[in-house]
C-alpha positions in Angstrom: -4.2 -2.7 23.1 -2.5 0.1 23.2 1.1 0.2 20.5 3.6 -0.4 22.5 6.8 1.1 20.3 9.3 -0.9 23.5 8.1 -3.8 21.8 9.7 -3.6 18.1 12.6 -1.6 19.5 13.1 -4.9 21.6 12.2 -7.1 18.4 15.0 -4.5 16.2 17.8 -4.3 19.5 17.9 -8.8 18.6 17.9 -8.6 14.9 20.5 -6.0 15.2 22.9 -8.2 17.7 21.9 -11.4 15.2 22.9 -9.4 12.9 26.8 -8.7 13.6 27.5 -12.7 15.5 26.0 -13.8 11.3 28.4 -11.5 9.9 31.4 -12.6 12.1 30.7 -16.2 11.2 31.3 -14.1 7.4 29.5 -17.6 5.3 27.0 -18.8 3.2 25.2 -20.5 6.2 25.5 -18.0 8.2 23.3 -15.6 5.9 21.0 -19.1 5.8 20.6 -19.0 10.0 20.3 -15.7 9.9 17.5 -15.5 7.1 15.7 -18.0 9.3 15.8 -16.3 12.6 14.2 -13.5 11.0 11.3 -15.9 9.3 10.8 -17.1 13.7 11.2 -13.1 15.1 8.1 -12.5 11.6 5.5 -15.0 13.3 6.4 -13.3 15.9 6.1 -10.1 15.2 2.4 -10.4 12.7 1.6 -12.3 16.3 1.9 -8.6 17.7 0.1 -7.2 15.0 -2.9 -9.7 15.6 -2.9 -8.7 19.1 -2.9 -5.0 18.7 0.1 -4.3 20.8 2.0 -3.1 17.5 0.8 -1.4 14.4 0.8 -1.7 11.2 3.7 0.8 10.4 5.3 -0.2 13.6 5.5 -3.9 11.6 5.8 -2.7 7.4 8.6 -1.3 8.8 10.0 -3.7 11.1 9.5 -6.2 8.1 11.7 -4.0 5.8 14.5 -3.2 8.5 15.2 -7.1 8.8 14.8 -7.5 4.7 17.3 -4.3 4.6 19.9 -6.4 7.6 19.1 -9.7 5.3 20.4 -7.7 2.7 23.1 -6.5 4.1 24.5 -9.5 5.2 24.7 -11.1 1.3 26.1 -7.9 0.5 29.3 -7.7 3.6 29.7 -11.8 3.2 29.7 -10.8 -0.5 27.4 -13.5 -1.5 26.4 -13.3 -4.4 22.2 -14.5 -5.6 22.8 -17.2 -7.2 25.0 -18.2 -2.9 21.9 -17.9 -1.2 20.1 -19.0 -3.0 18.1 -22.2 -1.9 18.2 -25.7 -3.5 15.5 -28.4 -3.5 15.1 -31.8 -4.4 
């Protein structure tokens, strides 16, 4: 199958909309909700990669974009590493 930049563009546009919405919410829970959403969309992008609908380069560009957006949200919300450390148990 042919690699399709439109597939990745749709995902990036979706992540951008989520980013703006979570920035509006503006608290630490929005960081974790965004992070969870990014994990879901990463699974979808992985599926697109395995099906040959996107290239390795497109996948890695998308993952980098998501990582940068998560860091930007953390920075914009003025959250520390301690604020976003997940503690279980």
